[in-house]
C-alpha positions as CSV (number, residue, x, y, z in Angstrom):
1,M,-0.1,0.2,0.0
2,S,1.2,3.4,-1.2
3,L,2.0,5.7,1.8
4,E,1.5,9.0,-0.6
5,P,-0.5,11.0,2.1
6,R,-4.1,11.8,2.2
7,R,-4.4,15.4,1.6
8,R,-6.0,16.6,4.2
9,S,-3.9,16.9,7.8
10,L,-5.3,15.8,10.6
11,P,-4.8,17.5,13.6
12,V,-3.1,15.2,16.7
13,A,-4.1,15.7,20.5
14,G,-1.4,16.4,23.2
15,V,1.0,17.7,19.9
16,V,2.0,21.4,20.2
17,H,4.4,22.7,17.3
18,P,6.6,26.4,17.6
19,V,4.4,27.9,14.3
20,R,6.9,30.6,12.6
21,P,5.2,34.0,10.7
22,A,4.2,32.8,6.8
23,S,6.3,35.6,5.9
24,S,9.2,34.4,7.9
25,P,12.3,32.9,5.0
26,T,13.4,30.4,7.4
27,A,9.6,29.3,7.3
28,Q,9.7,29.0,3.5
29,D,12.8,27.3,3.2
30,A,11.8,25.0,6.4
31,S,8.9,24.2,4.0
32,R,10.4,23.5,0.7
33,L,13.6,21.9,3.2
34,R,10.6,19.4,4.7
35,K,8.6,18.9,1.3
36,R,11.4,17.3,-0.3
37,L,12.6,15.3,2.4
38,L,9.0,13.8,2.7
39,R,9.0,13.2,-1.0
40,S,12.5,11.1,-0.9
41,M,11.4,9.4,2.6
42,G,8.4,8.4,1.2
43,Q,9.8,6.7,-2.0
44,C,12.5,5.2,0.2
45,L,9.7,3.5,2.0
46,N,7.5,2.3,-0.6
47,D,10.1,1.1,-2.6
48,F,11.3,-1.1,0.3
49,Q,7.8,-1.8,1.9
50,M,9.1,-0.4,5.0
51,I,5.7,0.5,6.8
52,E,2.7,-2.0,7.4
53,S,-0.4,-1.0,8.9
54,G,-0.5,-2.3,12.6
55,D,3.4,-1.3,12.9
56,R,4.6,-0.3,16.5
57,I,8.0,1.4,15.9
58,L,10.9,2.0,18.1
59,C,12.5,5.1,16.2
60,A,16.1,6.0,17.3
61,V,16.8,9.2,18.2
62,S,20.8,10.3,19.6
63,G,20.0,14.3,20.1
64,G,22.0,14.2,16.2
65,K,20.3,16.4,13.1
66,D,20.0,13.1,11.4
67,S,17.5,11.5,13.9
68,Y,15.9,14.1,14.9
69,V,14.4,15.0,11.2
70,M,13.3,11.6,10.9
71,H,11.5,11.0,13.8
72,D,9.9,14.9,12.7
73,L,9.1,13.4,9.5
74,L,8.2,9.7,10.4
75,V,5.1,12.1,12.8
76,D,4.0,14.0,10.4
77,L,3.6,11.2,7.9
78,Q,1.7,9.5,10.8
79,R,-0.9,12.0,11.1
80,R,-1.9,12.6,7.1
81,A,-0.7,8.5,6.1
82,P,-3.5,6.9,4.2
83,I,-2.2,3.7,7.5
84,D,-2.2,3.2,10.8
85,F,1.1,2.3,13.1
86,E,2.8,3.5,16.1
87,L,5.9,5.5,17.0
88,V,7.8,5.5,20.1
89,A,11.2,7.8,20.5
90,V,13.7,5.8,22.4
91,N,17.3,7.5,23.4
92,V,19.7,5.4,24.8
93,D,22.2,6.8,27.5
94,Q,24.8,5.3,27.3
95,G,26.5,7.1,30.1
96,H,28.7,8.9,28.2
97,P,30.0,11.9,30.9
98,N,28.2,15.1,31.0
99,F,25.4,14.0,28.7
100,P,22.6,16.2,28.9
101,R,19.8,14.3,28.9
102,E,17.1,16.8,30.1
103,V,17.9,18.4,26.4
104,L,16.0,15.4,24.6
105,T,13.5,14.7,28.0
106,N,12.0,18.6,27.3
107,Y,12.4,18.7,24.1
108,M,10.2,15.4,23.6
109,R,7.7,16.6,26.4
110,K,7.2,20.1,25.3
111,E,6.9,18.7,21.3
112,G,3.5,15.9,22.7
113,H,6.1,12.8,21.7
114,A,6.0,9.2,23.0
115,F,9.4,9.0,24.0
116,R,11.6,6.6,26.4
117,M,14.7,7.0,28.0
118,V,16.8,4.1,28.4
119,H,19.8,4.6,31.1
120,E,23.0,1.8,30.0
121,D,26.7,2.2,31.0
122,T,28.0,1.2,28.1
123,Y,30.8,4.2,27.7
124,S,32.8,2.6,31.1
125,I,32.6,-1.1,28.7
126,V,33.9,0.5,25.6
127,K,36.5,2.2,27.3
128,E,37.9,-0.5,29.0
129,K,38.3,-2.4,26.0
130,V,39.5,-0.3,23.6
131,P,42.7,0.7,23.9
132,A,43.4,4.5,23.9
133,G,43.9,6.6,20.4
134,K,41.8,3.4,19.0
135,T,38.6,4.3,17.3
136,T,35.8,3.6,19.4
137,C,32.5,3.7,17.2
138,S,31.9,0.2,16.2
139,L,31.6,-1.6,19.7
140,C,30.1,1.5,20.8
141,S,27.3,0.8,17.9
142,R,26.9,-2.6,18.3
143,L,26.8,-2.3,22.3
144,R,23.8,0.3,21.8
145,R,22.2,-1.7,18.4
146,G,21.9,-4.6,21.4
147,I,20.1,-2.7,23.5
148,L,17.9,-0.9,20.9
149,Y,16.5,-4.8,20.3
150,R,16.1,-5.3,23.7
151,I,14.0,-2.0,24.5
152,A,11.5,-2.8,21.2
153,R,11.3,-6.7,22.3
154,E,10.0,-5.4,25.7
155,M,7.9,-3.0,24.4
156,G,6.0,-4.6,21.3
157,C,7.6,-3.1,18.6
158,G,8.5,-5.2,15.3
159,K,10.7,-2.2,13.5
160,I,13.6,-0.1,14.4
161,A,13.7,3.5,12.4
162,L,17.8,4.6,12.7
163,G,18.6,7.7,11.0
164,H,21.3,6.6,8.3
165,H,20.7,8.9,4.9
166,R,22.3,8.7,1.1
167,D,25.5,10.2,2.6
168,D,25.8,7.3,4.8
169,V,25.2,4.7,2.9
170,V,27.8,5.6,0.1
171,T,30.5,6.0,2.0
172,T,29.7,2.8,3.9
173,L,29.8,1.2,0.6
174,M,33.2,2.8,-0.5
175,L,34.3,2.0,3.1
176,N,34.5,-1.7,2.1
177,L,35.4,-1.5,-1.8
178,V,38.7,0.4,-0.4
179,F,39.5,-1.6,2.9
180,S,37.2,-4.8,3.1
181,G,37.1,-5.8,-0.8
182,Q,33.4,-6.1,-0.4
183,L,30.8,-4.3,-2.5
184,K,28.0,-3.8,0.2
185,A,26.1,-0.6,1.2
186,M,24.1,0.0,4.6
187,P,21.0,-2.2,3.5
188,P,17.5,0.0,4.0
189,K,15.5,-2.6,5.0
190,L,17.2,-5.4,7.2
191,V,15.7,-8.1,9.5
192,N,17.4,-9.4,12.6
193,D,19.5,-12.8,13.0
194,Q,16.8,-13.3,15.3
195,G,13.9,-12.6,12.8
196,D,12.0,-10.9,15.3
197,V,12.8,-7.4,14.7
198,V,13.1,-5.5,11.3
199,V,15.3,-2.1,10.3
200,I,14.2,0.2,8.3
201,R,16.0,3.1,7.3
202,P,13.6,5.6,5.7
203,L,16.3,8.3,5.1
204,A,18.5,6.5,2.8
205,Y,17.8,8.5,-0.1
206,A,18.3,11.4,2.0
207,A,20.9,13.4,1.0
208,E,22.5,14.9,4.2
209,D,23.0,18.7,2.7
210,T,19.1,19.1,3.3
211,I,18.7,17.1,6.8
212,A,21.3,19.7,7.6
213,A,19.7,22.2,6.5
214,L,16.1,21.8,7.6
215,A,17.9,21.0,10.6
216,R,19.3,24.5,11.1
217,A,15.9,25.9,9.9
218,R,14.1,24.1,12.2
219,A,16.4,25.4,15.5
220,Y,15.9,20.9,17.0
221,P,17.9,21.5,20.2
222,I,21.4,19.6,18.8
223,I,23.5,16.8,21.4
224,P,26.6,16.0,19.7
225,C,28.5,13.2,20.6
226,E,31.4,14.3,22.9
227,L,33.1,10.8,22.9
228,C,32.5,10.0,18.9
229,S,34.0,13.4,18.1
230,T,37.1,13.2,19.3
231,Q,37.4,9.4,17.5
232,P,40.6,9.5,14.9
233,N,38.8,7.4,12.3
234,H,40.6,7.6,9.5
235,Q,38.9,5.6,7.1
236,R,35.7,7.4,7.0
237,R,37.0,11.1,6.6
238,L,39.8,9.7,4.3
239,I,36.2,8.6,2.0
240,G,34.7,11.6,3.4
241,E,37.8,13.7,1.8
242,L,37.1,11.2,-1.5
243,L,33.9,12.0,-1.8
244,A,34.4,15.3,-1.1
245,E,36.9,16.1,-3.8
246,L,35.4,14.2,-6.4
247,E,31.7,15.9,-6.1
248,Q,34.1,19.1,-6.5
249,R,34.7,18.1,-10.3
250,Q,31.4,15.9,-11.0
251,P,28.7,17.6,-8.1
252,D,26.1,14.5,-8.6
253,V,28.8,11.6,-7.4
254,R,27.2,10.6,-4.2
255,A,23.4,11.1,-5.7
256,N,25.4,9.0,-8.9
257,M,27.2,6.1,-6.6
258,L,23.2,6.1,-5.0
259,A,22.0,5.9,-8.6
260,A,24.1,2.7,-9.4
261,L,23.1,1.2,-5.6
262,R,19.6,1.0,-7.3
263,N,20.9,-0.2,-11.1
264,V,22.9,-3.2,-10.4
265,R,23.8,-5.4,-13.1
266,P,24.7,-9.0,-11.3
267,S,25.7,-10.1,-15.0
268,H,28.7,-7.8,-15.0
269,L,30.5,-8.8,-12.0
270,L,32.4,-11.1,-10.3
271,D,31.2,-13.4,-7.9
272,T,30.7,-16.7,-9.5
273,G,28.2,-17.2,-6.4
274,L,26.4,-14.9,-7.3
275,W,26.3,-16.0,-11.1
276,Q,25.6,-19.3,-10.3
277,K,23.0,-18.2,-7.2
278,L,20.9,-16.8,-10.6
279,G,21.5,-19.3,-13.2
280,L,24.0,-17.2,-15.2
281,E,25.8,-18.2,-17.9
282,V,27.3,-15.3,-19.9
283,A,27.2,-11.8,-20.1
284,T,24.6,-10.1,-22.2
285,G,24.4,-6.3,-23.7
286,L,26.6,-4.1,-24.6
287,S,26.7,-1.6,-21.4
288,D,30.5,-1.8,-20.5
289,A,30.8,0.3,-23.8
290,T,29.1,3.1,-22.4
291,V,32.3,4.1,-20.4
292,S,33.6,5.5,-22.6
293,D,36.7,7.0,-20.1
294,A,37.5,3.1,-19.1
295,D,40.6,2.0,-21.2
């Protein structure tokens, strides 16, 4: 079923949103950005059938721009979609020093959103297990994901929504291609190993700069991750710099990379296991010739 919004927006009891003057340029910019992101999110949701009637979705919010925007857009969609589904915003307080937990709590209370904060001291585990100078992001992320799975089961949520966007997807593609020898990115929809929770990434088609612009226009109370901001993470930074340099010469690099992930030609790859699985014997067509500068 399509998740195209209803023509008429219905009010939700108890939800209060700040209203800016209609003539304000900020309000106009925010409306334009919001419509663009809603279109890309709606297409992604429909392409991968991410949300179904009766779903109860745990919306993971970190206090960063991406998860604020994702939650905000999903709430908007929830009001106007032709199907009924529930959203519960959840933040995992991982015990980082001086984490301003009241910021998210106050924002969610003010906006009237269903919200739960979970306190789990993974910070101490990460600092104990990871040697000084090494990147903690991988272990921190795995611990947080495990907590989210547990909380989703406790709350009866069959799906977890994460705020990864297009730039995360193509950066992961490049990281795996260059450093791991694998051709894979972030899946927009993934069933966990136990088969009882589905992870969805509604913003997988959305550009980070558009998300950042909407976050600025909406003036969300952003909470930076002090632990992550101090990490070296040389590989991710290198890929980010490479993509930025390429985009100076070819402005649509990230958009084209996303398009490539949606336009895969298995017969033109070198994975013999994939060939056998798909019953491919020979490559067909002359699409190689379309890349004139390949020699």
